[in-house]
C-alpha positions as CSV (number, residue, x, y, z in Angstrom):
1,X,0.0,0.0,0.0
2,X,1.2,3.5,-0.8
3,X,2.5,5.4,2.2
4,X,3.6,8.8,0.7
5,X,1.2,11.4,1.9
6,X,-0.8,13.0,-0.9
7,X,-1.3,16.7,-1.1
8,X,-4.3,17.9,0.9
9,X,-7.7,18.0,-0.8
10,X,-9.5,21.4,-0.5
11,X,-11.7,21.8,2.6
12,X,-15.4,22.1,2.2
13,X,-16.7,25.6,1.8
14,X,-19.3,27.7,0.2
15,X,-18.2,30.5,-2.2
16,X,-19.7,34.0,-2.3
17,X,-21.3,33.2,-5.7
18,X,-23.2,30.3,-4.1
19,X,-21.1,27.6,-5.6
20,X,-19.7,25.0,-3.1
21,X,-16.7,22.7,-2.6
22,X,-17.9,19.4,-1.2
23,X,-16.1,16.2,-0.1
24,X,-17.7,13.0,-1.2
25,X,-16.7,9.5,0.1
26,X,-17.7,6.2,-1.5
27,X,-17.1,3.1,0.7
28,X,-18.1,-0.6,0.7
29,X,-18.4,-1.4,4.4
30,X,-19.2,-5.1,4.2
31,X,-22.3,-4.9,6.4
32,X,-20.2,-3.5,9.3
33,X,-18.9,-7.0,10.0
34,X,-15.3,-5.8,10.6
35,X,-13.8,-3.2,13.0
36,X,-16.5,-0.6,13.2
37,X,-14.4,1.8,15.3
38,X,-11.7,1.7,12.6
39,X,-14.4,2.3,10.0
40,X,-15.8,5.3,11.8
41,X,-12.3,6.8,12.2
42,X,-11.6,6.5,8.5
43,X,-14.9,8.2,7.6
44,X,-14.5,10.9,10.2
45,X,-10.9,11.7,9.2
46,X,-11.9,12.2,5.6
47,X,-14.4,15.0,6.7
48,X,-16.9,14.2,4.0
49,X,-20.1,16.2,3.3
50,X,-21.6,13.1,1.7
51,X,-20.9,9.4,2.3
52,X,-22.1,6.9,-0.4
53,X,-22.1,3.5,1.2
54,X,-22.4,0.0,-0.2
55,X,-23.2,-3.2,1.7
56,X,-24.7,-1.2,4.6
57,X,-26.5,-3.3,7.2
58,X,-29.7,-4.8,5.8
59,X,-31.0,-7.2,8.4
60,X,-31.6,-7.3,12.2
61,X,-31.5,-3.8,13.7
62,X,-29.9,-2.4,10.6
63,X,-31.2,1.1,11.2
64,X,-29.5,1.2,14.7
65,X,-26.3,-0.1,13.3
66,X,-26.2,2.5,10.5
67,X,-27.2,5.3,13.0
68,X,-24.3,4.3,15.3
69,X,-21.9,4.5,12.4
70,X,-23.2,7.9,11.4
71,X,-23.0,9.3,14.9
72,X,-19.5,7.9,15.4
73,X,-18.2,9.4,12.1
74,X,-19.9,12.9,12.4
75,X,-22.7,12.2,10.0
76,X,-26.4,11.7,9.9
77,X,-28.5,9.1,7.9
78,X,-29.8,10.5,4.6
79,X,-31.2,7.5,2.8
80,X,-30.9,3.8,2.0
81,X,-29.9,0.7,3.8
82,X,-32.2,-2.3,3.7
83,X,-34.7,-0.3,1.8
84,X,-32.2,0.0,-1.1
85,X,-30.8,-3.6,-0.7
86,X,-27.5,-2.3,0.7
87,X,-26.6,1.1,-0.8
88,X,-27.0,4.0,1.7
89,X,-26.3,7.7,2.0
90,X,-25.0,9.7,5.0
91,X,-24.4,13.4,5.1
92,X,-23.0,16.1,7.3
93,X,-25.3,18.8,8.8
94,X,-24.0,21.1,6.1
95,X,-26.3,19.5,3.6
96,X,-29.9,20.8,3.1
97,X,-32.0,17.8,2.0
98,X,-34.6,18.3,-0.7
99,X,-35.8,14.7,-1.2
100,X,-34.6,11.1,-1.0
101,X,-35.7,7.9,-2.8
102,X,-34.7,4.3,-2.6
103,X,-35.0,2.2,-5.7
104,X,-35.0,-1.6,-5.9
105,X,-33.9,-3.1,-9.2
106,X,-35.4,-6.1,-10.9
107,X,-34.5,-9.4,-9.1
108,X,-32.7,-12.0,-11.2
109,X,-33.5,-15.5,-9.8
110,X,-30.6,-16.9,-7.9
111,X,-28.8,-13.5,-7.6
112,X,-28.8,-10.9,-4.9
113,X,-31.3,-8.1,-5.0
114,X,-29.7,-4.7,-5.9
115,X,-30.9,-1.2,-5.6
116,X,-30.0,2.5,-5.6
117,X,-30.0,5.0,-2.7
118,X,-30.6,8.5,-4.1
119,X,-31.1,12.0,-2.8
120,X,-31.1,15.7,-3.9
121,X,-29.3,18.0,-1.6
122,X,-28.1,21.6,-1.5
123,X,-25.0,23.2,-0.2
124,X,-25.3,27.0,-0.3
125,X,-26.6,27.8,-3.7
126,X,-25.4,24.5,-5.2
127,X,-27.9,21.7,-5.9
128,X,-26.7,18.2,-6.3
129,X,-28.2,14.8,-7.1
130,X,-26.5,11.8,-5.3
131,X,-26.7,8.1,-6.1
132,X,-25.0,5.2,-4.4
133,X,-24.9,1.8,-6.1
134,X,-23.5,-1.7,-5.8
135,X,-23.6,-3.5,-9.1
136,X,-24.0,-7.2,-9.8
137,X,-21.3,-9.7,-9.9
138,X,-22.8,-11.2,-13.0
139,X,-21.6,-9.4,-16.2
140,X,-24.8,-9.2,-18.2
141,X,-26.9,-8.1,-15.2
142,X,-24.3,-5.6,-14.3
143,X,-24.4,-4.0,-17.7
144,X,-28.2,-3.7,-17.6
145,X,-27.9,-2.1,-14.2
146,X,-25.4,0.4,-15.6
147,X,-28.1,1.5,-18.0
148,X,-30.7,1.7,-15.3
149,X,-28.4,3.8,-13.3
150,X,-28.0,6.3,-16.1
151,X,-31.8,6.3,-16.6
152,X,-32.4,6.9,-12.9
153,X,-30.0,9.7,-12.8
154,X,-31.7,11.4,-15.8
155,X,-35.1,11.0,-14.1
156,X,-33.9,12.9,-11.0
157,X,-34.2,16.2,-12.9
158,X,-30.9,17.7,-11.6
159,X,-28.2,19.5,-13.6
160,X,-25.4,18.3,-11.4
161,X,-24.9,14.9,-9.8
162,X,-22.4,12.5,-8.3
163,X,-22.6,8.7,-8.5
164,X,-20.5,6.4,-6.4
165,X,-20.3,2.7,-5.8
166,X,-18.8,-0.7,-5.9
167,X,-19.0,-1.6,-9.6
168,X,-17.5,-5.1,-9.3
169,X,-15.6,-4.3,-12.5
170,X,-12.4,-2.6,-13.5
171,X,-12.2,0.5,-15.8
172,X,-11.6,-1.7,-18.9
173,X,-14.9,-3.5,-18.4
174,X,-18.0,-2.7,-20.5
175,X,-20.2,-1.4,-17.6
176,X,-17.4,0.8,-16.2
177,X,-16.9,2.2,-19.7
178,X,-20.6,2.7,-20.2
179,X,-20.8,4.9,-17.1
180,X,-17.5,6.7,-18.0
181,X,-19.0,7.6,-21.4
182,X,-22.2,9.0,-19.9
183,X,-20.5,10.6,-16.9
184,X,-17.0,11.6,-15.9
185,X,-14.7,9.2,-13.9
186,X,-13.4,11.4,-11.1
187,X,-10.2,9.4,-10.6
188,X,-9.3,9.6,-14.3
189,X,-10.2,13.3,-14.4
190,X,-8.1,14.5,-11.4
191,X,-6.0,11.7,-9.8
192,X,-5.1,12.1,-6.2
193,X,-4.0,9.7,-3.4
194,X,-4.1,5.9,-4.2
195,X,-5.6,4.2,-7.2
196,X,-6.6,0.7,-6.3
197,X,-9.6,-0.1,-4.0
198,X,-9.4,-3.9,-3.6
199,X,-8.1,-5.3,-1.4
200,X,-6.8,-3.4,1.6
201,X,-4.2,-6.0,2.2
202,X,-3.2,-6.2,-1.4
203,X,-4.5,-3.3,-3.5
204,X,-4.3,-4.4,-7.1
205,X,-7.6,-3.4,-8.8
206,X,-9.9,-0.4,-9.1
207,X,-13.5,-1.6,-8.8
208,X,-14.9,1.3,-6.7
209,X,-15.4,4.7,-8.3
210,X,-17.0,8.1,-8.2
211,X,-18.5,9.7,-11.3
212,X,-19.9,13.2,-11.9
213,X,-22.1,14.9,-14.5
214,X,-20.9,17.7,-16.8
215,X,-20.3,21.0,-15.1
216,X,-19.0,19.6,-11.8
217,X,-15.3,20.4,-11.3
218,X,-13.2,17.5,-9.9
219,X,-10.5,18.9,-7.6
220,X,-9.0,15.5,-6.8
221,X,-10.1,11.9,-6.3
222,X,-8.6,8.7,-5.0
223,X,-8.0,6.4,-2.1
224,X,-7.1,8.6,1.0
225,X,-3.9,6.7,1.7
226,X,-1.7,8.9,3.9
227,X,-4.5,11.4,4.4
228,X,-4.3,13.0,7.9
229,X,-6.0,10.8,10.4
230,X,-6.3,7.8,8.0
231,X,-3.9,5.0,9.0
232,X,-3.0,1.9,7.1
233,X,-4.1,-0.2,10.2
234,X,-7.6,1.3,10.1
235,X,-7.9,0.9,6.4
236,X,-7.0,-2.8,6.7
237,X,-9.3,-3.4,9.7
238,X,-12.4,-1.4,8.6
239,X,-13.7,-3.5,5.7
240,X,-12.6,-5.5,2.6
241,X,-12.5,-2.4,0.3
242,X,-10.6,0.9,0.3
243,X,-12.7,4.1,0.2
244,X,-12.7,6.6,-2.6
245,X,-12.6,10.3,-1.6
246,X,-13.2,13.3,-3.9
247,X,-13.3,17.0,-3.6
248,X,-15.8,18.5,-6.0
249,X,-16.8,22.1,-6.9
250,X,-20.5,22.4,-7.6
251,X,-21.8,25.5,-9.5
252,X,-24.6,27.5,-8.1
253,X,-28.0,26.5,-9.4
């Protein structure tokens, strides 16, 4: 794992013209089956305005588990969890929430149910659509879900949006390419920090990503290796994926 500290990402702020710099974190947390204290420390150290989770708790007392994680990492629950079949959204108190919606995708017999957690939020004068996803392990279903994601995003009726998730596919794959053609891959646009998200013990592939729509400026995006407060020990202990952190500048509506 890389140990050289990356340059610092810009802090969150609202500009006089109403535009906003926001930090967005995407993270597969494996149903919080690992070291939840380490997980909360990683999230908190990244100081995100939005947290796009995958594999959030879905079963017994799932809301309480997600609420504990939110409180321990300085966030509040925005949307998702069991109601979206795993994807969830957290946010800081800086966000003003317009609406939320959880969407379940068609179930393929023998495969896991999938879904999207979505919201529309505002930071100052900036309005942003948000979508967290965890796509299928099966290639054909995953490709169809990529199309559903783009359709769902278009139906949200927002000019600017961010999408994050565990794609279960590398950038050379057809679904990843489909999303990168319709949106912008934040890591490819403004590389920062580490590249590979799987696995924490042996990072060798990038299967987790953040994407944005046209008009959103990407100030930096990558795995927060060496970021202040984020330790290699916590990254290894928190879950079986590494998080993706981005700083984005959202124009005023």
